[in-house]
Residue, then its C-alpha position, 0 to 999 in steps of 0.5 A: m485532515d488529522l495530524c497523522e495524515l498531515q504528517f504523511a502528506s507533508r513528506p516529499f514521499e512521491k518525489e524522487l529521493p536520493s538513496m540516503r534521504g530516501l532511507n531516512s524518509l522510509i524510517a520516518v514514515a514507518g515510525m509515524a505509522f506506528a506512532c499515530s494512534a490507530q483506530a479500530a476498523p469501523q463496524s461498517f468495514y466488518g465482514k467486508t473485502l475491499s479490493v484495489s487495483w492499479n498499474e505502476a509505470r516504472s523505470q527500474r533495473v536490477q541494482g548495480e546493473g546497466a540501463f534502466k528498463s521501463v515496465s508497467i506492473p499490475l498490482s492489487f491490494t485486498v483487505y478483509v476485515s473479519s466479523k471480529g475486526q481482525l485484518f487480513k491483507r494481500l498485495t499481489s503483483t504480476t511481472a511485466s510479461g504477465r508470465a508470473s505473479g506473486s503475493k504477500d499476505r499479512v494478518g493484523d494491522a502492522g508487520s515487517g519481514a524480509d520483504g519490507a514493512g507495513a501498517v494499516t490504520f483507520q481514520g473514520n471511514t478511511l483505511i490507510s495502508t503504508g508499506n515499503n518493499h525493496g526500495l519502494g514506498r507505497r501508501i494506499r488510501i481507501t475511503f469506504d461509504g459503508g455500503s457497496s462502494c469505495s474510492a482509492e488513491v495510491l501514492t508511490g515513491k522510490m527509495l533506492e534503485f528505482e529510477s522512477v515509479s508512478a501509480g495510475p488511477a486506482s479502481c476499488s470494489v466492495q463485496d460481502g464476505n471473506a475474499f480469502a476463504n476460497 
């Protein structure tokens, strides 16, 4: 485990945090993601799409409103590394009712906007994506064998108004080519 991963692992990120301490942790994690020396994607990732899917069990509410409501949200994270090493990322979620879905696309290894911030780093054959969005912090770790299989782990942590959040087991797949080309 290198210094960047050790620093992230030592954060109380997966525990419930009071709002202010959570915000401070979020700022520290975002800063750490940029401070850690990012490696370029290994050649074995070039031309590959890595896809991770999981369900998040949440107890949430609209900020300032009544009781918390338990929901299960299916999510997927897809990253394509072009033949030149350029990253294309998509995070997709579906409402608990399954009637609507949305996705956020990003190009490159870091970015921020109205819907949060995130960064992707490579550590050997492991891709680590960190991000935050509306009070939720998430870390996705994908280990790629260089061939046709991978494994994934998703850690989540609340920052503001979520009462609780947890990620279920993650599945991962590898395919040749660009999943975003269609």
